[in-house]
OpenMM code with the backbone's topology and positions (N, CA, C; nanometers):
from openmm import Vec3, app, unit

residues = "MET GLY GLN LYS PHE LEU SER ILE LEU ARG HIS TYR ASN THR GLY LEU GLU TYR TYR GLU PHE VAL ARG ARG MET SER LEU TYR SER GLN SER LYS ILE ILE LEU ALA ARG LEU LEU PHE GLY ASP PHE ASN ILE LYS HIS LEU SER ARG CYS PHE ASN ALA GLU PHE MET LEU ARG LEU SER GLU SER ARG PHE ARG SER PHE VAL ASP LEU TYR ILE ASN PRO VAL TYR GLY VAL VAL GLY TYR GLU ARG TYR PHE ARG CYS LEU CYS ASP GLU CYS".split()
positions = [
    Vec3(1.4473, 4.7254, 3.1679),
    Vec3(1.3090, 4.7483, 3.0917),
    Vec3(1.3579, 4.6732, 2.9758),
    Vec3(1.4444, 4.6781, 2.9271),
    Vec3(1.5061, 4.6129, 2.7756),
    Vec3(1.4936, 4.4681, 2.7861),
    Vec3(1.5160, 4.3836, 2.9126),
    Vec3(1.4970, 4.2593, 2.9590),
    Vec3(1.3533, 4.1797, 2.9503),
    Vec3(1.3090, 4.2760, 3.0025),
    Vec3(1.1411, 4.2408, 3.0054),
    Vec3(1.1226, 4.2470, 2.8600),
    Vec3(1.1459, 4.3135, 2.7992),
    Vec3(1.1130, 4.2914, 2.6184),
    Vec3(1.1501, 4.1923, 2.5639),
    Vec3(1.2714, 4.1932, 2.5802),
    Vec3(1.3386, 4.0398, 2.5410),
    Vec3(1.3000, 3.9073, 2.5573),
    Vec3(1.2475, 3.8953, 2.7165),
    Vec3(1.1696, 3.7983, 2.7684),
    Vec3(1.0269, 3.7657, 2.7088),
    Vec3(0.9573, 3.8906, 2.6916),
    Vec3(0.8396, 3.9074, 2.5875),
    Vec3(0.8452, 3.8496, 2.4669),
    Vec3(0.9410, 3.9109, 2.3827),
    Vec3(0.9550, 3.8609, 2.2310),
    Vec3(0.9827, 3.7008, 2.2699),
    Vec3(1.0891, 3.6584, 2.3233),
    Vec3(1.0986, 3.5200, 2.3082),
    Vec3(0.9867, 3.4502, 2.3574),
    Vec3(0.9105, 3.4922, 2.4620),
    Vec3(0.7866, 3.4022, 2.5022),
    Vec3(0.6898, 3.3702, 2.4060),
    Vec3(0.6817, 3.4827, 2.3403),
    Vec3(0.5573, 3.4915, 2.2559),
    Vec3(0.5713, 3.4848, 2.1101),
    Vec3(0.7075, 3.4774, 2.0733),
    Vec3(0.7697, 3.4367, 1.9484),
    Vec3(0.6705, 3.5462, 1.8076),
    Vec3(0.7173, 3.6667, 1.8396),
    Vec3(0.6275, 3.7571, 1.7737),
    Vec3(0.6780, 3.8094, 1.6101),
    Vec3(0.7970, 3.7295, 1.5883),
    Vec3(0.8399, 3.7541, 1.4533),
    Vec3(0.9166, 3.9074, 1.4338),
    Vec3(0.9048, 3.9817, 1.5179),
    Vec3(0.9170, 4.1298, 1.5226),
    Vec3(1.0741, 4.1261, 1.5579),
    Vec3(1.1182, 4.2555, 1.4941),
    Vec3(1.2920, 4.2678, 1.5581),
    Vec3(1.2046, 4.3783, 1.6827),
    Vec3(1.3549, 4.3513, 1.7726),
    Vec3(1.3543, 4.4013, 1.9125),
    Vec3(1.2700, 4.5480, 1.8973),
    Vec3(1.3670, 4.6387, 1.8363),
    Vec3(1.3267, 4.7785, 1.7988),
    Vec3(1.1835, 4.7835, 1.7459),
    Vec3(1.1304, 4.6943, 1.6840),
    Vec3(0.9912, 4.7347, 1.6121),
    Vec3(0.8942, 4.7026, 1.7309),
    Vec3(0.9011, 4.6157, 1.7931),
    Vec3(0.8149, 4.5415, 1.9083),
    Vec3(0.7839, 4.6439, 2.0351),
    Vec3(0.9254, 4.7095, 2.0310),
    Vec3(0.9666, 4.8160, 2.1545),
    Vec3(0.8957, 4.9641, 2.1094),
    Vec3(0.8666, 5.0025, 1.9978),
    Vec3(0.7843, 5.0526, 1.9341),
    Vec3(0.6619, 5.0654, 1.9112),
    Vec3(0.5960, 4.9284, 1.8571),
    Vec3(0.4447, 4.9075, 1.9098),
    Vec3(0.4235, 4.9133, 1.9963),
    Vec3(0.4949, 4.8355, 2.1371),
    Vec3(0.4589, 4.8707, 2.2551),
    Vec3(0.4433, 4.9999, 2.3068),
    Vec3(0.5382, 5.0825, 2.2780),
    Vec3(0.5223, 5.2526, 2.3394),
    Vec3(0.4314, 5.3121, 2.2768),
    Vec3(0.3943, 5.2648, 2.1579),
    Vec3(0.2806, 5.3336, 2.1105),
    Vec3(0.1221, 5.2658, 2.1846),
    Vec3(0.1165, 5.1627, 2.1893),
    Vec3(0.0135, 5.0977, 2.2611),
    Vec3(0.0055, 5.1423, 2.3821),
    Vec3(0.1155, 5.1409, 2.5033),
    Vec3(0.0673, 5.1739, 2.6337),
    Vec3(0.0946, 5.3575, 2.6365),
    Vec3(0.1581, 5.4198, 2.5692),
    Vec3(0.1261, 5.5513, 2.5822),
    Vec3(-0.0052, 5.6223, 2.5427),
    Vec3(-0.0228, 5.5388, 2.4364),
    Vec3(-0.1755, 5.5898, 2.4121),
    Vec3(-0.2783, 5.5854, 2.4961),
    Vec3(-0.2760, 5.4520, 2.5575),
    Vec3(-0.3454, 5.3822, 2.6485),
    Vec3(-0.3758, 5.4748, 2.7711),
    Vec3(-0.2149, 5.4983, 2.7951),
    Vec3(-0.2274, 5.6086, 2.9179),
    Vec3(-0.2667, 5.7094, 2.9210),
    Vec3(-0.2664, 5.7853, 2.7968),
    Vec3(-0.3347, 5.9172, 2.8093),
    Vec3(-0.4648, 5.9133, 2.7625),
    Vec3(-0.5019, 5.8232, 2.6948),
    Vec3(-0.6789, 5.8105, 2.6636),
    Vec3(-0.7266, 5.7534, 2.8267),
    Vec3(-0.6863, 5.6709, 2.8954),
    Vec3(-0.7232, 5.6318, 2.9972),
    Vec3(-0.7456, 5.7793, 3.1017),
    Vec3(-0.6356, 5.8306, 3.1090),
    Vec3(-0.6396, 5.9594, 3.1739),
    Vec3(-0.7688, 6.0581, 3.1528),
    Vec3(-0.7756, 6.0511, 3.0060),
    Vec3(-0.8921, 6.1412, 2.9860),
    Vec3(-1.0218, 6.0367, 2.9848),
    Vec3(-1.0437, 5.9498, 2.9919),
    Vec3(-1.1666, 5.8587, 2.9891),
    Vec3(-1.1912, 5.8575, 3.1145),
    Vec3(-1.1036, 5.8356, 3.2081),
    Vec3(-1.1562, 5.7844, 3.3532),
    Vec3(-1.0960, 5.8775, 3.4650),
    Vec3(-1.0190, 6.0000, 3.4473),
    Vec3(-0.9805, 6.1243, 3.4866),
    Vec3(-0.8572, 6.0597, 3.5915),
    Vec3(-0.7870, 5.9502, 3.5463),
    Vec3(-0.6698, 5.9325, 3.6311),
    Vec3(-0.6012, 5.7864, 3.5654),
    Vec3(-0.4876, 5.7706, 3.5880),
    Vec3(-0.4230, 5.6148, 3.5144),
    Vec3(-0.4271, 5.5304, 3.6425),
    Vec3(-0.4266, 5.4244, 3.6060),
    Vec3(-0.3800, 5.3171, 3.6948),
    Vec3(-0.3582, 5.1782, 3.5986),
    Vec3(-0.2387, 5.1623, 3.6476),
    Vec3(-0.1982, 5.0317, 3.5653),
    Vec3(-0.2983, 4.9305, 3.5073),
    Vec3(-0.3739, 4.9151, 3.5788),
    Vec3(-0.5272, 4.8201, 3.5325),
    Vec3(-0.5307, 4.8162, 3.4121),
    Vec3(-0.5400, 4.9892, 3.3623),
    Vec3(-0.6082, 4.9846, 3.1970),
    Vec3(-0.5252, 4.9557, 3.1375),
    Vec3(-0.3997, 4.9112, 3.1608),
    Vec3(-0.3323, 4.8392, 3.0122),
    Vec3(-0.3568, 4.6773, 3.0270),
    Vec3(-0.3998, 4.6222, 3.1084),
    Vec3(-0.4157, 4.5083, 3.1145),
    Vec3(-0.5257, 4.4383, 3.0241),
    Vec3(-0.5393, 4.2859, 3.0226),
    Vec3(-0.6205, 4.2562, 2.9229),
    Vec3(-0.7739, 4.2406, 2.9679),
    Vec3(-0.7487, 4.2475, 3.1181),
    Vec3(-0.8787, 4.1963, 3.1897),
    Vec3(-0.9794, 4.3424, 3.2061),
    Vec3(-0.9221, 4.4747, 3.1786),
    Vec3(-0.9903, 4.5993, 3.1496),
    Vec3(-1.0132, 4.6395, 3.0371),
    Vec3(-0.9473, 4.5531, 2.9456),
    Vec3(-0.9572, 4.6062, 2.8045),
    Vec3(-1.0964, 4.6170, 2.7215),
    Vec3(-1.2151, 4.5377, 2.7533),
    Vec3(-1.3423, 4.5331, 2.7145),
    Vec3(-1.3677, 4.6810, 2.7556),
    Vec3(-1.3766, 4.6880, 2.8701),
    Vec3(-1.4441, 4.8254, 2.9730),
    Vec3(-1.3711, 4.9544, 2.9178),
    Vec3(-1.2592, 4.9577, 2.8622),
    Vec3(-1.1776, 5.0601, 2.8452),
    Vec3(-1.2242, 5.0898, 2.6825),
    Vec3(-1.2596, 4.9498, 2.5934),
    Vec3(-1.2989, 4.9702, 2.4726),
    Vec3(-1.4257, 5.0025, 2.4630),
    Vec3(-1.4983, 5.0170, 2.5248),
    Vec3(-1.6467, 5.0309, 2.5455),
    Vec3(-1.6567, 5.1591, 2.5821),
    Vec3(-1.5754, 5.2196, 2.6856),
    Vec3(-1.5712, 5.3682, 2.7146),
    Vec3(-1.4997, 5.4281, 2.6154),
    Vec3(-1.4169, 5.4061, 2.5758),
    Vec3(-1.3456, 5.4937, 2.4414),
    Vec3(-1.4466, 5.4896, 2.2950),
    Vec3(-1.5034, 5.3810, 2.2865),
    Vec3(-1.5939, 5.4015, 2.1955),
    Vec3(-1.6997, 5.4877, 2.2061),
    Vec3(-1.7559, 5.5039, 2.3324),
    Vec3(-1.8795, 5.5854, 2.3205),
    Vec3(-1.8014, 5.7489, 2.4000),
    Vec3(-1.7212, 5.7629, 2.3695),
    Vec3(-1.6384, 5.8944, 2.4183),
    Vec3(-1.6110, 5.9959, 2.2838),
    Vec3(-1.5804, 6.1078, 2.3331),
    Vec3(-1.5811, 6.1986, 2.1793),
    Vec3(-1.4059, 6.1784, 2.1027),
    Vec3(-1.3379, 6.0518, 2.1980),
    Vec3(-1.2048, 6.0084, 2.1258),
    Vec3(-1.2131, 5.8776, 2.0717),
    Vec3(-1.3627, 5.8715, 2.0279),
    Vec3(-1.3771, 5.7049, 1.9604),
    Vec3(-1.3262, 5.6626, 1.8131),
    Vec3(-1.2675, 5.7855, 1.7787),
    Vec3(-1.1861, 5.7816, 1.6494),
    Vec3(-0.9962, 5.6699, 1.6741),
    Vec3(-1.0263, 5.6946, 1.7995),
    Vec3(-0.8741, 5.6086, 1.8176),
    Vec3(-0.9032, 5.4733, 1.8524),
    Vec3(-1.0477, 5.4022, 1.8443),
    Vec3(-1.0557, 5.2519, 1.8938),
    Vec3(-0.9780, 5.1856, 1.7641),
    Vec3(-1.0113, 5.2579, 1.6747),
    Vec3(-0.9616, 5.2495, 1.5328),
    Vec3(-0.8104, 5.1982, 1.5366),
    Vec3(-0.7377, 5.2716, 1.6212),
    Vec3(-0.5583, 5.1957, 1.6407),
    Vec3(-0.5687, 5.0550, 1.7040),
    Vec3(-0.6227, 5.0575, 1.8240),
    Vec3(-0.6516, 4.9135, 1.8705),
    Vec3(-0.7124, 4.8000, 1.8122),
    Vec3(-0.7803, 4.7920, 1.6811),
    Vec3(-0.8774, 4.7207, 1.6164),
    Vec3(-0.8159, 4.7067, 1.4971),
    Vec3(-0.7394, 4.7794, 1.4516),
    Vec3(-0.7036, 4.7893, 1.2716),
    Vec3(-0.5517, 4.7365, 1.2886),
    Vec3(-0.5461, 4.6380, 1.1802),
    Vec3(-0.4446, 4.5840, 1.2282),
    Vec3(-0.2774, 4.6586, 1.1330),
    Vec3(-0.3477, 4.7627, 1.0815),
    Vec3(-0.2567, 4.8558, 0.9945),
    Vec3(-0.1179, 4.8922, 1.1015),
    Vec3(-0.1686, 4.9344, 1.1886),
    Vec3(-0.1220, 4.9880, 1.3359),
    Vec3(-0.0361, 4.9513, 1.4104),
    Vec3(-0.0594, 4.8039, 1.3749),
    Vec3(0.0430, 4.7167, 1.4553),
    Vec3(0.0393, 4.6948, 1.6002),
    Vec3(-0.0782, 4.7207, 1.6338),
    Vec3(-0.1090, 4.7158, 1.8371),
    Vec3(-0.1825, 4.6161, 1.8662),
    Vec3(-0.2519, 4.5562, 1.7786),
    Vec3(-0.3763, 4.4821, 1.7683),
    Vec3(-0.3251, 4.3776, 1.8486),
    Vec3(-0.4150, 4.3498, 1.9365),
    Vec3(-0.3667, 4.2403, 2.0835),
    Vec3(-0.2597, 4.2826, 2.1699),
    Vec3(-0.2267, 4.3907, 2.1995),
    Vec3(-0.0990, 4.4079, 2.2628),
    Vec3(-0.1170, 4.4083, 2.4176),
    Vec3(-0.2662, 4.4158, 2.4215),
    Vec3(-0.2848, 4.4105, 2.6013),
    Vec3(-0.2530, 4.2636, 2.6583),
    Vec3(-0.2577, 4.1417, 2.6080),
    Vec3(-0.1920, 4.0223, 2.5795),
    Vec3(-0.0559, 4.0246, 2.6598),
    Vec3(0.0564, 4.1331, 2.6350),
    Vec3(0.1647, 4.1540, 2.7146),
    Vec3(0.1350, 4.1971, 2.8130),
    Vec3(0.0478, 4.2450, 2.9164),
    Vec3(0.0302, 4.2609, 3.0337),
    Vec3(-0.0506, 4.1974, 3.1075),
    Vec3(0.0016, 4.1957, 3.2299),
    Vec3(-0.0494, 4.0690, 3.3110),
    Vec3(-0.1952, 4.1222, 3.3952),
    Vec3(-0.2459, 4.0557, 3.4249),
    Vec3(-0.4090, 4.0592, 3.4511),
    Vec3(-0.4044, 4.1239, 3.5873),
    Vec3(-0.4527, 4.2020, 3.6326),
    Vec3(-0.4181, 4.2806, 3.7892),
    Vec3(-0.5768, 4.2349, 3.8387),
    Vec3(-0.6570, 4.1557, 3.8397),
    Vec3(-0.7807, 4.1366, 3.8852),
    Vec3(-0.8064, 3.9949, 3.9132),
    Vec3(-0.9105, 3.9487, 3.9800),
    Vec3(-0.9448, 3.8549, 4.0267),
    Vec3(-1.0369, 3.7306, 3.9467),
    Vec3(-1.0895, 3.8078, 3.8160),
    Vec3(-1.1606, 3.7149, 3.7260),
    Vec3(-1.0747, 3.6647, 3.6546),
    Vec3(-0.9421, 3.7141, 3.6280),
    Vec3(-0.8944, 3.6537, 3.5114),
    Vec3(-0.8123, 3.5057, 3.5831),
] * unit.nanometer
topology = app.Topology()
chain = topology.addChain("A")
for resn in residues:
    res = topology.addResidue(resn, chain)
    for name in ("N", "CA", "C"):
        topology.addAtom(name, app.Element.getBySymbol(name[0]), res)
């Protein structure tokens, strides 16, 4: 897993230290896993990818967990746009 994070850091040139990037990636992915489980009743790895981000955000904004939308759109939390680090797992991309 550490090699994958290093690969992403080098490819995207995030400007972050390794541990800060891992912390933000963990916040993004684990929060999305939990919220997807609550919203969809299960978790599928596709919920992390960019091609399902719009659907996820729409469902989240219409749910009782709508306050979490701020986590993904407010730069203060540091995870805006982290869906780009996950491969698209659909035919539309």
